[in-house]
ZAKEBA-300109 format. One record per residue (C-alpha): x, y, z; residue in one letter; chain. Coordinates in steps of 0.2 Angstrom, whole numbers, always signed. Example, Ala and Ser with C-alpha at 12.3 -4.5 7.8 and 13.67 -1.06 7.14 Angstrom:
PT      u      v      w  aa  ch
PT    +62    -22    +39   A   A
PT    +68     -5    +36   S   A
//
This chain:
PT      u      v      w  aa  ch
PT     +0     +0     +0   M   A
PT     +6    +18     -3   S   A
PT    +15    +27    +10   S   A
PT     +3    +41     +9   V   A
PT    -12    +31    +15   L   A
PT    -20    +37    +31   C   A
PT    -18    +28    +47   M   A
PT    -37    +30    +50   R   A
PT    -52    +30    +39   S   A
PT    -54    +47    +31   V   A
PT    -70    +50    +21   P   A
PT    -62    +60     +7   D   A
PT    -47    +71     +2   D   A
PT    -55    +87     +8   R   A
PT    -59    +81    +25   T   A
PT    -41    +74    +27   A   A
PT    -34    +92    +23   R   A
PT    -46   +100    +35   A   A
PT    -41    +88    +49   V   A
PT    -22    +92    +46   I   A
PT    -25   +110    +44   W   A
PT    -34   +111    +61   D   A
PT    -21   +101    +71   E   A
PT     -7   +110    +63   A   A
PT    -15   +127    +67   L   A
PT    -17   +121    +85   R   A
PT     +2   +115    +86   L   A
PT     +8   +131    +78   F   A
PT     -2   +142    +90   A   A
PT     +5   +132   +105   D   A
PT    +23   +130   +100   R   A
PT    +26   +140    +84   G   A
PT    +29   +133    +67   P   A
PT    +48   +131    +70   D   A
PT    +44   +121    +85   G   A
PT    +34   +108    +76   V   A
PT    +39    +94    +64   S   A
PT    +29    +86    +51   V   A
PT    +30    +70    +61   R   A
PT    +22    +78    +76   Q   A
PT     +8    +85    +66   I   A
PT     +5    +68    +58   A   A
PT     +5    +59    +75   A   A
PT     -7    +72    +82   A   A
PT    -19    +68    +67   D   A
PT    -16    +49    +68   A   A
PT    -11    +50    +50   V   A
PT     +6    +46    +41   S   A
PT    +19    +59    +38   P   A
PT    +18    +54    +20   G   A
PT     +0    +60    +19   L   A
PT     +4    +77    +26   V   A
PT    +18    +78    +12   V   A
PT     +6    +72     -1   H   A
PT     -7    +85     +3   H   A
PT     +5   +100     +6   F   A
PT    +21    +96     -2   G   A
PT    +32   +100    +13   S   A
PT    +31   +108    +30   K   A
PT    +33   +125    +22   E   A
PT    +18   +121    +11   G   A
PT     +8   +116    +26   L   A
PT    +13   +132    +35   R   A
PT     +7   +143    +20   Q   A
PT     -9   +133    +19   A   A
PT    -12   +136    +38   V   A
PT     -9   +154    +36   D   A
PT    -21   +155    +22   E   A
PT    -33   +145    +32   H   A
PT    -31   +156    +47   G   A
PT    -34   +172    +37   L   A
PT    -49   +164    +30   G   A
PT    -56   +161    +47   L   A
PT    -52   +179    +52   F   A
PT    -61   +185    +36   D   A
PT    -76   +176    +40   R   A
PT    -76   +182    +58   M   A
PT    -73   +200    +52   L   A
PT    -88   +198    +40   G   A
PT    -99   +194    +55   V   A
PT    -92   +209    +64   V   A
PT    -95   +221    +50   T   A
PT   -110   +213    +42   G   A
PT   -129   +213    +45   E   A
PT   -127   +200    +58   D   A
PT   -116   +211    +69   A   A
PT   -131   +217    +80   A   A
PT   -128   +213    +98   G   A
PT   -109   +209    +95   L   A
PT   -101   +225    +89   Y   A
PT   -106   +244    +88   D   A
PT    -94   +254    +78   P   A
PT   -100   +270    +87   A   A
PT    -96   +262   +104   A   A
PT    -77   +261   +109   P   A
PT    -71   +244   +114   G   A
PT    -59   +230   +110   P   A
PT    -62   +222    +93   V   A
PT    -53   +207   +100   A   A
PT    -67   +205   +113   E   A
PT    -79   +203    +98   V   A
PT    -68   +190    +89   I   A
PT    -67   +180   +105   V   A
PT    -86   +179   +107   K   A
PT    -86   +171    +90   L   A
PT    -74   +157    +94   L   A
PT    -77   +141   +104   P   A
PT    -69   +140   +122   A   A
PT    -51   +135   +120   G   A
PT    -50   +139   +102   S   A
PT    -31   +140    +96   P   A
PT    -36   +154    +84   V   A
PT    -31   +169    +96   P   A
PT    -14   +161   +100   G   A
PT    -11   +158    +81   Y   A
PT    -16   +176    +77   L   A
PT     -4   +182    +90   R   A
PT    +10   +172    +83   R   A
PT     +6   +178    +65   L   A
PT     +6   +197    +71   L   A
PT    +23   +195    +81   L   A
PT    +32   +185    +67   A   A
PT    +41   +194    +53   D   A
PT    +31   +188    +39   G   A
PT    +19   +194    +25   D   A
PT     +4   +185    +32   T   A
PT     +6   +194    +49   G   A
PT     +8   +211    +40   R   A
PT     -8   +207    +30   E   A
PT    -18   +203    +45   L   A
PT    -13   +219    +54   F   A
PT    -18   +229    +38   R   A
PT    -35   +221    +38   R   A
PT    -37   +225    +57   L   A
PT    -32   +243    +54   F   A
PT    -44   +244    +40   R   A
PT    -57   +240    +53   L   A
PT    -50   +251    +66   S   A
PT    -49   +267    +56   A   A
PT    -67   +268    +51   P   A
PT    -72   +263    +69   T   A
PT    -63   +279    +75   L   A
PT    -72   +289    +62   D   A
PT    -89   +283    +67   A   A
PT    -85   +286    +86   Q   A
PT    -80   +304    +81   A   A
PT    -95   +307    +71   A   A
PT   -106   +301    +85   A   A
PT    -97   +313    +97   G   A
PT    -90   +299   +107   M   A
PT    -72   +302   +103   A   A
PT    -60   +315    +96   A   A
PT    -50   +310    +81   P   A
PT    -35   +318    +88   G   A
PT    -22   +328    +78   S   A
PT    -17   +312    +68   D   A
PT    -32   +301    +66   P   A
PT    -21   +287    +58   A   A
PT     -9   +286    +73   V   A
PT    -24   +286    +85   R   A
PT    -32   +272    +76   A   A
PT    -16   +262    +76   A   A
PT    -14   +265    +94   F   A
PT    -31   +259    +99   L   A
PT    -29   +244    +88   L   A
PT    -12   +240    +97   A   A
PT    -21   +242   +113   S   A
PT    -35   +230   +108   D   A
PT    -23   +217   +102   L   A
PT    -14   +217   +119   A   A
PT    -26   +204   +125   V   A
PT    -17   +192   +113   L   A
PT     -3   +192   +126   L   A
PT    -15   +181   +136   R   A
PT     -1   +170   +144   D   A
PT     +8   +185   +151   H   A
PT     -8   +194   +157   L   A
PT    -15   +179   +165   T   A
PT     +1   +177   +175   E   A
PT     +1   +195   +182   V   A
PT    -18   +197   +183   L   A
PT    -23   +180   +189   G   A
PT    -37   +179   +176   T   A
PT    -36   +174   +158   D   A
PT    -41   +190   +148   P   A
PT    -49   +179   +135   L   A
PT    -60   +170   +147   S   A
PT    -78   +177   +150   A   A
PT    -74   +184   +167   P   A
PT    -57   +190   +161   G   A
PT    -64   +199   +146   M   A
PT    -77   +207   +157   T   A
PT    -64   +213   +169   R   A
PT    -52   +219   +155   W   A
PT    -66   +227   +144   A   A
PT    -72   +237   +160   S   A
PT    -56   +245   +163   E   A
PT    -52   +248   +145   V   A
PT    -69   +257   +142   L   A
PT    -66   +268   +158   T   A
PT    -49   +273   +150   I   A
PT    -57   +276   +133   Y   A
PT    -71   +287   +141   A   A
PT    -59   +297   +151   A   A
PT    -46   +300   +137   E   A
PT    -54   +298   +120   M   A
PT    -64   +314   +121   L   A
PT    -49   +324   +127   A   A
PT    -41   +337   +115   A   A
PT    -23   +334   +110   P   A
PT    -10   +343   +120   P   A
PT     -2   +358   +111   P   A
//
């Protein structure tokens, strides 16, 4: 039998790829792509290393596919945040962490926040594209807040939007924040605690005029 045959019954090629994607994403989020081998991914999926190579060509091919898969997941979440289904999840006129909304759309224990964090911190094109997409959401959000009288755009709206985005993304440093705060900021109670303080800061500072 071919070395690329699966060690377990897989209904079709598409399902096999999806299974490998998901497990690779989890391992990459946990250890980073450089800390995971093809053999470890295959073992976690209960498939042969040959099957991984068969579908993705190499570990780098798998990494690129996972990056595209992760961006696809993010785009679908972003579509919910900005689309007609956003009611009750996100109000662009109300300041608050975009990361909080994204977390609400994910199941408990999802590796996606950790994976997004690694993408943003890595020196790669995918992370840069992810940040650009987030910024394209952050900038009009600040515009909407300013139009509603809930925020001042500042003397440099682009810098202010970038600063607010960076502040939102701080929750992705969940391991470090959990250690110092004693609460996972991406858990329900942790996000409530985090968002409460963030909103207080925003309310006190966002309407202030910039210093001369």
